[in-house]
A tleap script that builds the chain and sets N, CA, C and O, in Angstrom:
source leaprc.protein.ff14SB
mol = sequence {
  NMET ALA ILE LEU GLU PRO PHE LEU VAL LEU
  ALA GLU ALA VAL SER ASP GLY ARG LEU SER
  ALA ALA GLU PHE SER GLN VAL CYS LEU PRO
  LEU TYR LYS ASN TYR GLY GLU PRO TYR PRO
  SER THR ASP HIE TYR ARG ALA ALA THR ASP
  LEU SER TYR VAL ALA LEU ASP HIE ASP ALA
  ALA GLY THR GLY ALA SER ASP LEU LEU ASP
  GLY ASP GLN VAL ARG SER LYS ALA ALA GLU
  ILE ALA GLU ARG MET ARG LEU LEU LEU CARG
}
set mol.1.N position { -12.570 -13.834 11.348 }
set mol.1.CA position { -11.508 -14.591 11.082 }
set mol.1.C position { -10.885 -13.847 10.161 }
set mol.1.O position { -11.583 -13.295 9.310 }
set mol.2.N position { -9.313 -13.662 10.138 }
set mol.2.CA position { -8.567 -12.734 9.151 }
set mol.2.C position { -8.668 -13.025 7.859 }
set mol.2.O position { -8.905 -14.209 7.622 }
set mol.3.N position { -8.550 -12.228 6.843 }
set mol.3.CA position { -8.655 -12.454 5.537 }
set mol.3.C position { -7.407 -11.751 4.735 }
set mol.3.O position { -6.934 -10.686 5.133 }
set mol.4.N position { -6.993 -12.321 3.764 }
set mol.4.CA position { -5.822 -11.803 3.052 }
set mol.4.C position { -6.124 -10.822 2.139 }
set mol.4.O position { -5.110 -10.415 1.572 }
set mol.5.N position { -7.229 -10.246 1.757 }
set mol.5.CA position { -7.236 -9.121 0.986 }
set mol.5.C position { -6.689 -7.834 0.963 }
set mol.5.O position { -6.255 -7.228 -0.016 }
set mol.6.N position { -6.764 -7.376 2.431 }
set mol.6.CA position { -5.733 -6.305 2.417 }
set mol.6.C position { -4.163 -6.500 2.448 }
set mol.6.O position { -3.478 -5.516 2.167 }
set mol.7.N position { -3.635 -7.510 2.718 }
set mol.7.CA position { -2.141 -7.946 2.148 }
set mol.7.C position { -2.221 -8.054 0.736 }
set mol.7.O position { -1.367 -7.438 0.098 }
set mol.8.N position { -3.047 -8.691 0.134 }
set mol.8.CA position { -3.091 -8.798 -1.243 }
set mol.8.C position { -3.187 -7.364 -1.865 }
set mol.8.O position { -2.419 -7.084 -2.785 }
set mol.9.N position { -3.944 -6.592 -1.486 }
set mol.9.CA position { -3.919 -5.270 -2.249 }
set mol.9.C position { -2.454 -4.649 -1.853 }
set mol.9.O position { -1.809 -4.053 -2.716 }
set mol.10.N position { -2.000 -4.790 -0.658 }
set mol.10.CA position { -0.797 -4.112 -0.461 }
set mol.10.C position { 0.541 -4.732 -1.469 }
set mol.10.O position { 1.300 -3.947 -2.038 }
set mol.11.N position { 0.671 -6.043 -1.570 }
set mol.11.CA position { 1.340 -6.770 -2.311 }
set mol.11.C position { 1.391 -6.345 -3.575 }
set mol.11.O position { 2.454 -6.028 -4.110 }
set mol.12.N position { 0.222 -6.298 -4.177 }
set mol.12.CA position { -0.055 -5.844 -5.537 }
set mol.12.C position { 0.274 -4.291 -5.576 }
set mol.12.O position { 1.028 -3.880 -6.458 }
set mol.13.N position { -0.135 -3.633 -4.874 }
set mol.13.CA position { 0.329 -2.032 -5.062 }
set mol.13.C position { 1.747 -1.953 -5.070 }
set mol.13.O position { 2.276 -1.194 -5.882 }
set mol.14.N position { 2.518 -2.696 -4.204 }
set mol.14.CA position { 3.796 -2.333 -4.492 }
set mol.14.C position { 4.758 -3.117 -5.624 }
set mol.14.O position { 5.777 -2.751 -6.208 }
set mol.15.N position { 4.058 -4.230 -5.668 }
set mol.15.CA position { 4.797 -5.075 -6.960 }
set mol.15.C position { 4.502 -4.265 -8.476 }
set mol.15.O position { 5.240 -4.424 -9.449 }
set mol.16.N position { 3.476 -3.512 -8.479 }
set mol.16.CA position { 2.844 -2.770 -9.558 }
set mol.16.C position { 3.529 -1.010 -9.672 }
set mol.16.O position { 3.294 -0.139 -10.510 }
set mol.17.N position { 4.427 -0.995 -8.461 }
set mol.17.CA position { 4.699 0.032 -8.336 }
set mol.17.C position { 4.004 1.493 -8.008 }
set mol.17.O position { 4.402 2.632 -8.252 }
set mol.18.N position { 2.891 1.047 -7.402 }
set mol.18.CA position { 1.722 2.114 -7.002 }
set mol.18.C position { 2.389 2.493 -5.727 }
set mol.18.O position { 2.388 3.720 -5.622 }
set mol.19.N position { 2.889 1.970 -4.841 }
set mol.19.CA position { 3.511 2.243 -3.692 }
set mol.19.C position { 4.869 1.788 -3.671 }
set mol.19.O position { 5.150 0.626 -3.962 }
set mol.20.N position { 5.909 2.818 -3.273 }
set mol.20.CA position { 7.115 2.632 -2.891 }
set mol.20.C position { 7.354 1.484 -1.768 }
set mol.20.O position { 6.500 1.098 -0.969 }
set mol.21.N position { 8.550 1.068 -1.859 }
set mol.21.CA position { 9.017 -0.230 -0.804 }
set mol.21.C position { 8.738 0.520 0.398 }
set mol.21.O position { 8.111 -0.121 1.241 }
set mol.22.N position { 9.066 1.819 0.729 }
set mol.22.CA position { 9.035 2.473 1.927 }
set mol.22.C position { 7.575 2.614 2.627 }
set mol.22.O position { 7.296 2.245 3.768 }
set mol.23.N position { 6.785 3.173 1.775 }
set mol.23.CA position { 5.266 3.179 1.904 }
set mol.23.C position { 4.736 1.777 2.230 }
set mol.23.O position { 4.009 1.531 3.192 }
set mol.24.N position { 5.103 1.029 1.477 }
set mol.24.CA position { 4.619 -0.522 1.598 }
set mol.24.C position { 4.785 -1.015 3.379 }
set mol.24.O position { 3.967 -1.536 4.137 }
set mol.25.N position { 6.278 -0.558 3.599 }
set mol.25.CA position { 6.420 -1.214 4.752 }
set mol.25.C position { 5.678 -0.320 5.818 }
set mol.25.O position { 5.108 -0.889 6.750 }
set mol.26.N position { 5.661 0.944 5.730 }
set mol.26.CA position { 4.827 1.910 6.671 }
set mol.26.C position { 3.477 1.354 6.873 }
set mol.26.O position { 2.914 1.486 7.959 }
set mol.27.N position { 2.915 0.722 5.856 }
set mol.27.CA position { 1.383 0.183 5.947 }
set mol.27.C position { 1.412 -1.094 6.563 }
set mol.27.O position { 0.705 -1.431 7.513 }
set mol.28.N position { 2.407 -1.914 5.885 }
set mol.28.CA position { 2.200 -3.543 6.043 }
set mol.28.C position { 2.656 -3.951 7.586 }
set mol.28.O position { 1.961 -4.715 8.255 }
set mol.29.N position { 3.833 -3.399 8.069 }
set mol.29.CA position { 3.859 -3.512 9.272 }
set mol.29.C position { 2.956 -3.456 10.525 }
set mol.29.O position { 2.715 -4.393 11.287 }
set mol.30.N position { 2.540 -2.299 10.592 }
set mol.30.CA position { 1.332 -2.081 11.413 }
set mol.30.C position { -0.120 -2.922 11.306 }
set mol.30.O position { -0.835 -3.203 12.268 }
set mol.31.N position { -0.358 -3.225 10.017 }
set mol.31.CA position { -1.409 -4.044 9.563 }
set mol.31.C position { -1.357 -5.542 9.895 }
set mol.31.O position { -2.324 -6.277 10.099 }
set mol.32.N position { 0.045 -5.887 9.913 }
set mol.32.CA position { 0.461 -7.411 10.386 }
set mol.32.C position { 0.034 -7.384 11.678 }
set mol.32.O position { -0.960 -8.023 12.024 }
set mol.33.N position { 0.834 -6.544 12.628 }
set mol.33.CA position { 1.037 -6.467 13.866 }
set mol.33.C position { -0.421 -6.476 14.517 }
set mol.33.O position { -0.603 -7.181 15.510 }
set mol.34.N position { -1.350 -5.800 14.048 }
set mol.34.CA position { -2.432 -5.495 14.682 }
set mol.34.C position { -3.690 -6.370 14.039 }
set mol.34.O position { -4.845 -6.075 14.346 }
set mol.35.N position { -3.443 -7.293 13.271 }
set mol.35.CA position { -4.394 -8.384 12.685 }
set mol.35.C position { -4.792 -9.195 13.669 }
set mol.35.O position { -4.339 -10.334 13.553 }
set mol.36.N position { -5.553 -8.993 14.697 }
set mol.36.CA position { -5.421 -10.116 16.015 }
set mol.36.C position { -6.388 -11.061 15.598 }
set mol.36.O position { -6.786 -11.702 16.571 }
set mol.37.N position { -7.060 -11.489 14.260 }
set mol.37.CA position { -7.980 -12.518 14.363 }
set mol.37.C position { -7.295 -13.940 13.775 }
set mol.37.O position { -6.246 -13.926 13.132 }
set mol.38.N position { -7.958 -15.029 14.054 }
set mol.38.CA position { -7.309 -16.073 13.533 }
set mol.38.C position { -7.191 -16.217 11.806 }
set mol.38.O position { -8.062 -15.746 11.075 }
set mol.39.N position { -6.392 -16.693 11.458 }
set mol.39.CA position { -6.282 -16.952 9.877 }
set mol.39.C position { -6.932 -18.261 9.487 }
set mol.39.O position { -6.783 -19.259 10.192 }
set mol.40.N position { -7.644 -18.276 8.383 }
set mol.40.CA position { -8.711 -19.178 8.154 }
set mol.40.C position { -7.539 -20.490 7.939 }
set mol.40.O position { -7.986 -21.440 8.581 }
set mol.41.N position { -6.515 -20.793 7.424 }
set mol.41.CA position { -5.406 -21.723 7.649 }
set mol.41.C position { -4.131 -21.401 7.895 }
set mol.41.O position { -3.884 -20.207 8.066 }
set mol.42.N position { -3.035 -22.390 7.969 }
set mol.42.CA position { -1.814 -22.237 8.041 }
set mol.42.C position { -1.149 -21.382 6.736 }
set mol.42.O position { -0.279 -20.518 6.839 }
set mol.43.N position { -1.754 -21.824 5.549 }
set mol.43.CA position { -1.070 -21.052 4.319 }
set mol.43.C position { -1.268 -19.881 4.340 }
set mol.43.O position { -0.334 -19.139 4.036 }
set mol.44.N position { -2.757 -19.236 4.764 }
set mol.44.CA position { -3.099 -17.795 4.963 }
set mol.44.C position { -2.183 -17.203 5.999 }
set mol.44.O position { -1.698 -16.082 5.847 }
set mol.45.N position { -1.984 -17.835 6.885 }
set mol.45.CA position { -0.997 -17.086 7.894 }
set mol.45.C position { 0.473 -16.928 7.339 }
set mol.45.O position { 1.141 -15.900 7.451 }
set mol.46.N position { 0.888 -18.118 6.712 }
set mol.46.CA position { 2.254 -18.052 6.250 }
set mol.46.C position { 2.402 -16.770 5.075 }
set mol.46.O position { 3.260 -15.888 5.047 }
set mol.47.N position { 1.492 -16.952 4.327 }
set mol.47.CA position { 1.282 -15.724 3.099 }
set mol.47.C position { 1.505 -14.293 3.947 }
set mol.47.O position { 2.474 -13.592 3.657 }
set mol.48.N position { 0.655 -13.919 4.915 }
set mol.48.CA position { 0.691 -12.608 5.409 }
set mol.48.C position { 2.060 -12.424 6.143 }
set mol.48.O position { 2.636 -11.340 6.059 }
set mol.49.N position { 2.612 -13.493 6.885 }
set mol.49.CA position { 3.611 -13.301 7.541 }
set mol.49.C position { 4.904 -13.358 6.779 }
set mol.49.O position { 5.871 -12.891 7.381 }
set mol.50.N position { 5.122 -13.856 5.524 }
set mol.50.CA position { 5.896 -14.111 4.748 }
set mol.50.C position { 6.036 -12.151 4.091 }
set mol.50.O position { 7.115 -11.578 3.943 }
set mol.51.N position { 4.983 -11.664 3.880 }
set mol.51.CA position { 4.731 -10.606 3.298 }
set mol.51.C position { 5.296 -9.309 4.370 }
set mol.51.O position { 5.851 -8.267 4.019 }
set mol.52.N position { 4.987 -9.714 5.641 }
set mol.52.CA position { 5.348 -8.855 6.727 }
set mol.52.C position { 6.968 -9.007 6.911 }
set mol.52.O position { 7.671 -8.083 7.318 }
set mol.53.N position { 7.475 -10.333 6.546 }
set mol.53.CA position { 8.937 -10.153 6.764 }
set mol.53.C position { 9.732 -9.555 5.550 }
set mol.53.O position { 10.932 -9.337 5.716 }
set mol.54.N position { 9.157 -9.279 4.358 }
set mol.54.CA position { 9.433 -8.447 3.426 }
set mol.54.C position { 9.546 -6.814 3.635 }
set mol.54.O position { 10.445 -6.036 3.315 }
set mol.55.N position { 8.097 -6.565 4.395 }
set mol.55.CA position { 8.319 -5.281 4.806 }
set mol.55.C position { 9.489 -4.965 5.852 }
set mol.55.O position { 10.233 -3.989 5.934 }
set mol.56.N position { 9.384 -6.226 6.686 }
set mol.56.CA position { 10.587 -5.725 7.649 }
set mol.56.C position { 11.880 -5.659 7.150 }
set mol.56.O position { 12.570 -4.660 7.359 }
set mol.57.N position { 12.276 -6.578 6.533 }
set mol.57.CA position { 13.767 -6.650 5.813 }
set mol.57.C position { 13.862 -5.340 5.093 }
set mol.57.O position { 14.994 -4.856 5.101 }
set mol.58.N position { 12.817 -4.568 4.394 }
set mol.58.CA position { 13.162 -3.527 3.650 }
set mol.58.C position { 13.410 -2.349 4.610 }
set mol.58.O position { 14.424 -1.654 4.548 }
set mol.59.N position { 12.147 -2.124 5.744 }
set mol.59.CA position { 12.260 -1.070 6.749 }
set mol.59.C position { 13.388 -1.220 7.705 }
set mol.59.O position { 13.507 -0.443 8.653 }
set mol.60.N position { 14.003 -1.939 7.545 }
set mol.60.CA position { 15.585 -2.109 8.610 }
set mol.60.C position { 16.755 -1.552 7.548 }
set mol.60.O position { 17.897 -1.331 7.949 }
set mol.61.N position { 16.392 -1.363 6.272 }
set mol.61.CA position { 17.416 -1.283 5.394 }
set mol.61.C position { 18.482 -0.424 5.717 }
set mol.61.O position { 19.665 -0.536 5.395 }
set mol.62.N position { 17.890 0.509 6.438 }
set mol.62.CA position { 19.017 1.718 6.816 }
set mol.62.C position { 20.094 1.412 7.789 }
set mol.62.O position { 20.953 2.261 8.025 }
set mol.63.N position { 20.104 0.040 8.474 }
set mol.63.CA position { 21.293 -0.106 9.050 }
set mol.63.C position { 22.199 -0.833 8.685 }
set mol.63.O position { 22.977 -1.419 9.438 }
set mol.64.N position { 22.191 -0.877 7.279 }
set mol.64.CA position { 23.434 -1.185 6.468 }
set mol.64.C position { 24.075 -2.569 6.491 }
set mol.64.O position { 25.247 -2.860 6.254 }
set mol.65.N position { 22.812 -3.547 6.907 }
set mol.65.CA position { 23.270 -4.755 6.771 }
set mol.65.C position { 23.027 -5.083 5.331 }
set mol.65.O position { 22.212 -4.472 4.640 }
set mol.66.N position { 23.844 -6.177 4.866 }
set mol.66.CA position { 23.873 -6.549 3.460 }
set mol.66.C position { 22.665 -7.694 3.088 }
set mol.66.O position { 22.424 -7.926 1.903 }
set mol.67.N position { 22.038 -8.285 4.002 }
set mol.67.CA position { 20.949 -9.422 3.609 }
set mol.67.C position { 19.707 -8.456 3.514 }
set mol.67.O position { 18.721 -9.098 3.157 }
set mol.68.N position { 19.459 -7.239 3.701 }
set mol.68.CA position { 18.119 -6.544 3.621 }
set mol.68.C position { 17.877 -6.266 2.423 }
set mol.68.O position { 18.860 -6.155 1.690 }
set mol.69.N position { 16.559 -6.069 1.848 }
set mol.69.CA position { 16.036 -6.114 0.537 }
set mol.69.C position { 16.055 -4.485 0.088 }
set mol.69.O position { 15.915 -3.566 0.895 }
set mol.70.N position { 16.229 -4.342 -1.155 }
set mol.70.CA position { 16.217 -2.931 -1.631 }
set mol.70.C position { 14.428 -3.154 -2.285 }
set mol.70.O position { 13.639 -4.100 -2.287 }
set mol.71.N position { 14.389 -1.830 -2.749 }
set mol.71.CA position { 13.050 -1.706 -3.450 }
set mol.71.C position { 12.613 -2.708 -4.633 }
set mol.71.O position { 11.501 -3.189 -4.850 }
set mol.72.N position { 13.931 -2.893 -5.396 }
set mol.72.CA position { 13.271 -4.126 -6.314 }
set mol.72.C position { 13.264 -5.258 -5.903 }
set mol.72.O position { 12.620 -6.082 -6.553 }
set mol.73.N position { 13.933 -5.662 -4.760 }
set mol.73.CA position { 13.642 -6.838 -4.350 }
set mol.73.C position { 12.553 -7.198 -3.550 }
set mol.73.O position { 12.186 -8.338 -3.268 }
set mol.74.N position { 11.953 -5.874 -3.126 }
set mol.74.CA position { 10.666 -5.735 -2.175 }
set mol.74.C position { 9.761 -5.953 -3.243 }
set mol.74.O position { 8.937 -6.823 -2.963 }
set mol.75.N position { 9.610 -5.369 -4.579 }
set mol.75.CA position { 8.671 -5.575 -5.756 }
set mol.75.C position { 8.511 -6.945 -5.941 }
set mol.75.O position { 7.462 -7.577 -5.818 }
set mol.76.N position { 9.919 -7.486 -6.330 }
set mol.76.CA position { 9.722 -9.109 -6.724 }
set mol.76.C position { 9.187 -9.950 -5.998 }
set mol.76.O position { 8.549 -10.920 -6.408 }
set mol.77.N position { 9.455 -9.575 -4.499 }
set mol.77.CA position { 9.084 -10.710 -3.610 }
set mol.77.C position { 7.329 -10.609 -3.136 }
set mol.77.O position { 6.647 -11.549 -2.725 }
set mol.78.N position { 6.964 -9.428 -3.305 }
set mol.78.CA position { 5.870 -9.003 -3.060 }
set mol.78.C position { 4.856 -9.529 -4.439 }
set mol.78.O position { 3.676 -9.735 -4.157 }
set mol.79.N position { 5.185 -9.694 -5.554 }
set mol.79.CA position { 4.755 -10.152 -6.649 }
set mol.79.C position { 4.462 -11.866 -6.280 }
set mol.79.O position { 3.351 -12.389 -6.362 }
set mol.80.N position { 5.446 -12.418 -5.955 }
set mol.80.CA position { 5.599 -13.813 -5.729 }
set mol.80.C position { 4.242 -14.152 -4.669 }
set mol.80.O position { 3.350 -14.988 -4.816 }
set mol.81.N position { 4.456 -13.222 -3.627 }
set mol.81.CA position { 3.820 -13.734 -2.350 }
set mol.81.C position { 2.282 -13.214 -2.919 }
set mol.81.O position { 1.313 -13.881 -2.556 }
set mol.82.N position { 2.072 -12.096 -3.757 }
set mol.82.CA position { 0.681 -11.821 -3.995 }
set mol.82.C position { 0.057 -12.957 -4.964 }
set mol.82.O position { -1.144 -13.211 -4.867 }
set mol.83.N position { 0.850 -13.624 -5.877 }
set mol.83.CA position { 0.268 -14.902 -6.586 }
set mol.83.C position { 0.110 -15.944 -5.716 }
set mol.83.O position { -0.707 -16.763 -6.137 }
set mol.84.N position { 0.639 -16.241 -4.554 }
set mol.84.CA position { 0.236 -17.039 -3.500 }
set mol.84.C position { -1.158 -16.805 -3.091 }
set mol.84.O position { -2.021 -17.681 -3.038 }
set mol.85.N position { -1.310 -15.619 -2.818 }
set mol.85.CA position { -2.308 -14.966 -2.213 }
set mol.85.C position { -3.639 -15.354 -2.884 }
set mol.85.O position { -4.600 -15.851 -2.295 }
set mol.86.N position { -3.556 -15.015 -4.391 }
set mol.86.CA position { -4.398 -15.248 -5.223 }
set mol.86.C position { -4.892 -16.728 -5.439 }
set mol.86.O position { -5.974 -17.140 -5.856 }
set mol.87.N position { -4.038 -17.236 -5.126 }
set mol.87.CA position { -4.485 -18.848 -5.275 }
set mol.87.C position { -5.071 -19.305 -3.920 }
set mol.87.O position { -5.817 -20.284 -3.902 }
set mol.88.N position { -4.803 -18.719 -2.920 }
set mol.88.CA position { -5.488 -18.985 -1.647 }
set mol.88.C position { -6.977 -18.521 -1.450 }
set mol.88.O position { -7.740 -18.929 -0.575 }
set mol.89.N position { -7.250 -17.591 -2.428 }
set mol.89.CA position { -8.466 -16.947 -2.327 }
set mol.89.C position { -9.390 -17.465 -3.298 }
set mol.89.O position { -10.543 -17.033 -3.325 }
set mol.90.N position { -8.962 -18.423 -4.166 }
set mol.90.CA position { -10.115 -18.717 -5.203 }
set mol.90.C position { -10.607 -19.706 -4.473 }
set mol.90.O position { -11.596 -20.327 -4.861 }
savepdb mol mol.pdb
quit
């Protein structure tokens, strides 16, 4: 069964500034795509999926689209998702 801990570590690392938004995207997207196990609950799945969307929206930022996330937005959104993940892991 899939667990959130690897995603939580990534979310905390980028929100704390230990990883750049680009580094976060480079790690998060492959982790999410290759996480083939079922999630313990729908909430666990949503949290991991939301985090992958943050990574994806930053990774595509070079396209010039105005609705994609910059580094500060990635950190802020990752912090929010990390808090949700911590609550799920209690």
